[in-house]
N, C-alpha and C positions, 0 to 999 in steps of 0.2 A: 744539612738540617741545622737551624740555629739552636744555640744552647739555651736552655730555660733559665729564667731569672733565679738567682740563688740568694737567700738571705745570709748564708754563711760566707759568701764571697768566693765560692768555688767557681773555677772557669771564668772569672771576671778579671779584666785588665785594669790596671791603675791608670786613671785619667790625668791626675795631676791638677785638676781644677778645684779651686777653693773660692770661698766668697764670704761676704758678710752683708748684713742688712744695713741700709742707710735710711734716712728719713724718706718715706714714701717710695722706696726703691731697693735696689740690690747692686752690689759690686761683685764681679766675678774676676778671678785672676788665674792665669795659667802661664807658668814660666815667666817670660818677660813682657807679656801683654795683659792688660786689664781693661775692663769695661764697666761703666756705671750707667744704669738705667733708672730714671727718676720720673715719677708721675707728677706733672706740674699742676698748679691749682686749676688750670683750664681743662684738666683731664687728658692732655696730650702727654706722650712719653718722650722724654729727651734722653738720647743715648750718646754717650761719649766713650770712645775707644782710644787708648793711648799705650805707649810703650813705657814699661817700668825700667828705670835706670838704677842698677845696683850701686850701693855705696862702696863696696869692695869688689874690684874686678878680678883680683888674683884668685884663681880657682883652688890652688893649693891651700891658701889661707882660709878660704870659705869652707873647706872640708874638715878643718880641725873641730872636734866636738864642742868644746866650750865656746869658741869664737863663733862657730856656725849658729848655735842657739841664741847667743846674745845679738848677733847681727840680724838674724831672721826676726827676732822679737822686735827690735828697734825699727826695722824696715816695715814690719806689719803695722806697728803703731803709727808710723808716719803716713803710710798709704791709707790706713783706716781713717785717720783724722782728715787727710786731704779730701777723700771721697765723701766723708760725712759733712764737711764744710761746704763742699760743692753742692750736695743735695739740699743742705739747709739754705743755700743762697736763693732758692726758688720760693722760699716762704717768708 
């Protein structure tokens, strides 16, 4: 029997999916893949799916608390600006 939906998070698994809004669309990211969906002025939807390339490949270095936070913040800013500029290119 399927588990009921829970607002408290009980019996729910972590999906690892995150995203952000872009102009007339959305960007979703999970691990090393991301996709951008944008509604164009002619009301069609353009979807682009790509692989995200990490700036630091060393897994041990990426686990250090301070380094991890700074690197994730910078990577999020870069990816966010790239996808925002991509969505803005349609207008």
